[in-house]
C-alpha positions in Angstrom: -33.1 -0.7 48.3 -33.9 2.0 46.0 -31.9 2.2 42.8 -30.5 5.7 42.7 -28.3 5.2 39.7 -29.6 3.0 36.5 -27.3 0.3 35.5 -24.8 1.2 32.8 -24.4 -0.4 29.5 -21.1 -2.3 29.8 -20.6 -2.1 26.1 -20.1 1.9 26.4 -18.2 1.8 29.6 -14.9 2.6 27.9 -16.3 4.5 24.9 -14.8 8.0 24.1 -17.0 8.9 21.3 -18.3 12.3 21.2 -15.9 13.3 24.1 -13.5 16.3 23.6 -10.1 15.5 25.3 -7.7 18.0 26.1 -4.3 16.6 26.5 -1.5 19.0 27.5 2.1 17.6 27.2 3.1 16.1 23.8 6.1 14.0 25.1 6.0 10.3 25.1 3.2 9.6 27.7 1.0 12.5 26.4 1.5 11.4 22.8 0.7 7.9 23.4 -2.4 8.7 25.3 -3.6 11.1 22.7 -3.2 8.5 20.0 -5.3 6.0 22.0 -8.1 8.5 22.9 -8.3 9.3 19.1 -8.8 5.6 18.2 -11.5 5.3 20.9 -13.3 7.9 19.0 -12.5 11.2 21.0 -11.9 14.5 19.5 -8.3 15.2 20.7 -6.7 18.5 21.3 -3.1 18.4 22.1 -1.2 21.5 23.6 2.4 21.7 24.5 5.0 24.3 24.4 6.8 22.6 21.5 4.3 23.4 18.7 6.3 21.5 16.2 6.0 18.3 18.3 2.6 18.6 18.9 1.8 19.3 15.4 3.6 16.2 14.5 1.5 14.0 16.9 -1.6 15.7 15.4 -0.8 14.9 11.7 0.0 11.2 12.8 -3.4 10.9 14.4 -5.0 12.6 11.4 -3.0 10.4 9.1 -4.9 7.3 11.0 -8.3 8.8 10.5 -8.6 10.4 14.0 -9.7 14.0 15.1 -7.0 16.1 16.3 -5.9 19.7 16.7 -3.1 21.5 18.5 -2.5 24.4 20.5 0.7 26.3 21.9 0.5 26.5 25.5 3.1 27.6 28.4 1.8 26.1 31.6 4.1 28.1 33.8 1.9 31.5 32.9 -1.7 31.2 34.4 -2.8 33.9 31.9 -1.6 31.9 28.8 -3.1 28.7 30.4 -6.4 30.4 30.8 -6.3 32.1 27.3 -5.9 28.7 25.7 -8.5 27.0 27.8 -10.8 29.7 26.7 -9.9 29.4 23.1 -10.5 25.7 23.3 -14.0 26.0 24.8 -15.1 28.6 22.3 -14.0 26.3 19.5 -15.2 23.0 20.8 -17.9 24.0 23.2 -16.9 21.6 25.9 -13.7 20.0 27.6 -15.0 16.4 28.8 -11.5 15.2 29.7 -8.2 16.9 30.9 -4.9 14.7 30.8 -2.2 16.9 32.3 0.9 15.2 31.1 3.6 18.1 31.5 6.8 17.0 33.2 10.4 17.7 33.2 13.2 16.6 35.3 17.0 17.3 35.9 19.7 15.2 37.9 21.9 16.5 40.6 22.6 15.8 44.2 20.1 17.0 46.5 22.6 19.5 48.3 23.9 20.9 45.2 20.7 21.6 43.0 20.8 25.1 41.8 17.8 27.6 42.3 17.1 27.9 38.4 16.9 24.1 37.9 14.6 23.7 40.9 12.4 26.7 39.8 12.0 25.3 36.3 10.9 21.9 37.3 8.5 23.2 40.0 7.1 25.9 37.7 6.1 23.4 35.0 5.4 20.2 36.9 3.7 21.7 40.0 2.4 25.2 39.3 1.6 24.1 35.6 -0.5 21.2 37.0 -2.3 23.8 39.5 -3.1 26.1 36.7 -4.4 23.4 34.4 -6.7 21.9 37.3 -7.8 25.2 38.1 -8.8 26.7 34.5 -10.2 23.2 33.4 -11.9 22.7 36.6 -14.0 25.9 36.3 -14.9 24.7 33.0 -16.2 21.3 34.3 -17.8 23.3 37.2 -20.2 24.9 34.5 -20.8 21.8 32.7 -21.4 19.7 36.3 -19.3 16.8 34.6 -15.7 16.2 33.5 -12.8 13.9 34.1 -9.2 15.1 35.2 -6.2 12.9 35.0 -3.0 14.1 36.3 0.2 12.1 35.4 2.1 11.7 38.7 5.1 9.2 39.4 6.1 6.7 41.9 8.9 9.3 42.5 6.2 10.8 44.3 5.8 8.1 46.5 9.4 7.1 47.5 13.0 8.1 46.5 13.0 5.8 43.4 16.0 7.4 41.8 19.0 9.3 43.5 19.7 12.9 42.1 16.0 13.8 41.2 14.9 15.6 44.5 12.9 18.6 42.7 11.1 16.3 40.2 10.1 13.9 43.2 8.8 16.8 45.1 6.8 17.9 42.3 5.3 14.8 41.7 4.3 14.2 45.3 2.6 17.6 45.1 0.9 16.4 41.9 -0.8 13.4 43.9 -1.8 15.7 46.7 -3.3 18.6 44.5 -5.2 15.5 42.7 -6.9 14.8 46.2 -7.6 18.3 47.2 -9.1 19.0 43.5 -11.0 15.7 44.0 -12.6 16.7 47.4 -13.7 20.0 46.2 -15.2 19.1 42.7 -16.7 15.9 43.3 -20.3 17.6 44.1 -20.2 18.8 40.5 -19.9 15.5 39.1 -16.2 15.8 38.4 -13.6 12.9 38.7 -10.0 13.9 39.6 -7.5 10.9 39.6 -3.9 10.5 38.9 -1.9 7.7 37.3 1.6 7.3 38.8 3.9 5.1 36.5 7.2 3.7 37.3 10.1 4.0 34.7 8.6 4.5 31.3 10.7 4.2 28.0 10.3 8.0 27.1 12.9 10.4 25.8 13.2 11.4 29.4 14.8 8.2 30.2 17.1 8.0 27.2 21.0 8.4 27.8 20.9 7.3 31.3 23.7 5.5 33.1 23.9 1.8 32.7 23.2 1.2 36.2 20.1 3.1 36.0 18.7 0.6 33.5 20.2 -2.5 35.5 18.8 -1.1 38.9 15.2 -1.0 36.9 15.7 -4.6 35.7 16.6 -5.8 39.3 13.7 -3.6 41.1 10.7 -4.0 39.0 9.2 -7.6 39.6 8.5 -7.8 35.6 12.3 -7.1 35.2 12.0 -4.2 32.7 11.1 -0.7 32.0 7.6 0.2 31.2 6.5 0.8 27.3 4.3 4.0 27.0 1.6 2.2 25.5 1.0 0.3 28.9 -0.4 3.3 30.4 -3.1 3.4 27.9 -5.7 1.0 29.9 -5.4 3.2 32.9 -6.0 6.3 31.1 -9.1 5.0 29.1 -10.6 3.6 32.4 -10.1 7.1 34.3 -11.4 9.0 31.1 -14.6 7.0 30.6 -17.9 6.2 32.4 -16.1 3.1 33.7 -14.5 5.3 36.5 -17.7 7.5 37.4 -17.3 6.3 41.1 -13.7 6.9 41.4 -11.9 10.0 42.4 -9.0 11.1 44.4 -7.0 8.3 43.8 -3.6 7.6 42.5 -3.3 4.4 40.2 0.0 3.0 40.3 1.1 1.5 37.0 4.5 0.2 38.0 4.9 -3.4 37.3 4.5 -4.5 41.0 7.5 -2.0 42.1 5.9 -0.5 45.3 4.3 -3.9 46.2 7.2 -6.2 46.3 11.2 -6.0 46.2 12.6 -9.1 45.0 15.5 -10.1 46.7 17.4 -11.7 43.8 
């Protein structure tokens, strides 16, 4: 059989040197991935609506010898997303990797969620994700190369926590938009995948009811919540040449939650 694609160098499969990585969302997951990518040699661009938070993460990366830059972005406004992406492209010449880590949540019963809260969650988590994939997708089509990583959730697969209906809807949509973009962009050499974590110990999970933490302990086979750094391996895999023949998947990093339910 004719060798279509030459064998790769295993030593460089997980290398990010020379890659420009655009990470949107400076919260716990986005910040952790940004730091890890910088440690792997990438030029990291962090964008968030909270400029102060993004600058703090950037400063931490630079203090450790990494290359990092920041931009302020409002993912609910398509024209702003397009403008920021154009500015990044002008400054750096390319965007090799997008990590879409935007996400907000709120709690209320499904029948009582008010329209304003629903709109905010869907505008950021869903429409923001669409705008980012569209804008970065066009850049990568011109490059004929790129990696897009959307951060989903097991909440997009099942009702993992009560009273978070709009969040679960938005993350289910993120998984589907990942498949949609993957199908259309594959001919240009672009990989589009998602990571769906279970409960991650980030600011979003602070100050919850004791019953939530106890439920996580009982429901996750490892018996605990995930630390943000435990997503690094999946993110590096999907951002590098190690995943060149992987597209359209949602990679579950959930401590076995979806696979098995302990009885006691």
